[in-house]
C-alpha positions in Angstrom: 20.7 19.9 12.3 18.2 21.9 11.8 20.2 25.2 11.4 22.0 23.3 8.7 18.9 22.0 7.0 18.1 25.8 7.0 21.4 27.0 5.2 21.9 23.9 3.1 18.2 23.0 2.3 16.2 21.7 0.4 16.1 19.2 3.5 14.7 16.2 4.6 14.9 14.4 7.8 15.6 10.4 7.7 14.9 8.5 11.3 13.0 6.2 13.3 9.0 6.6 12.6 9.4 6.2 16.6 11.1 9.8 16.4 8.4 11.4 13.8 6.7 13.5 16.9 10.1 14.5 18.2 11.5 15.9 15.1 7.9 17.5 13.7 8.0 19.6 17.5 11.8 20.5 16.9 11.1 21.2 13.4 8.0 23.8 14.0 10.3 25.8 16.9 13.0 26.1 15.2 10.7 27.7 11.6 12.5 25.1 9.2 10.3 23.4 6.7 11.8 20.2 6.5 10.1 16.8 5.9 10.3 13.5 7.6 10.6 10.2 6.2 11.1 7.3 8.1 14.1 5.0 8.1 11.5 2.4 7.8 9.9 3.4 4.9 13.5 2.9 2.9 13.0 -0.6 3.4 9.6 -0.8 1.8 9.7 -2.4 -2.2 8.1 0.8 -3.4 8.2 4.1 -1.7 5.0 6.6 -1.8 5.3 9.2 -4.5 5.3 11.8 -2.1 7.9 10.2 -0.1 10.2 9.5 -3.3 9.5 13.1 -4.2 10.7 14.8 -0.7 14.1 12.6 -1.2 14.7 13.2 -4.7 14.5 17.1 -4.1 16.6 17.1 -0.9 19.9 18.7 -1.4 20.5 17.9 2.5 19.8 15.0 4.8 19.7 14.8 8.0 20.2 11.0 9.0 18.9 10.5 12.8 19.8 7.3 14.0 21.9 6.7 11.6 23.4 3.6 12.6 19.9 2.0 11.7 21.6 2.4 8.2 25.6 0.7 8.4 24.5 -2.4 6.5 25.1 -2.0 2.5 23.5 -5.0 2.1 20.1 -3.9 2.9 17.5 -2.4 1.1 17.1 1.4 3.3 20.5 1.4 2.9 21.0 1.1 -1.1 18.1 3.5 -1.2 19.6 6.4 0.6 22.9 5.4 -0.8 21.3 6.4 -4.5 19.7 9.5 -2.8 22.7 10.6 -1.3 25.1 10.7 -4.0 23.7 14.1 -4.8 22.8 15.9 -1.2 24.8 16.7 1.7 24.1 14.1 4.9 24.5 14.9 8.3 24.7 11.7 10.1 23.5 11.7 13.9 23.8 8.7 16.4 24.0 8.8 19.9 24.9 5.2 20.2 28.5 4.3 20.4 29.2 1.9 16.7 
């Protein structure tokens, strides 16, 4: 995922907040400067300005635990769908759904 992010960036990683440290370590090891946005933050009524900028600038989105965004009736799905219109998206999940 990070090799693709390096090639197709600017990129952003969207994943559950519990995985922030894992992604921080992985991006540091890979030498890929990729910001992290929590899946949960996409559900808030308004995104923090820095988060909104990161997502708007992204041309590649790594969506980890993508099964958390499978319901089009949610705010997080709609927000990501809007952003994904301008980016390539790599969906990752180990959950067989």
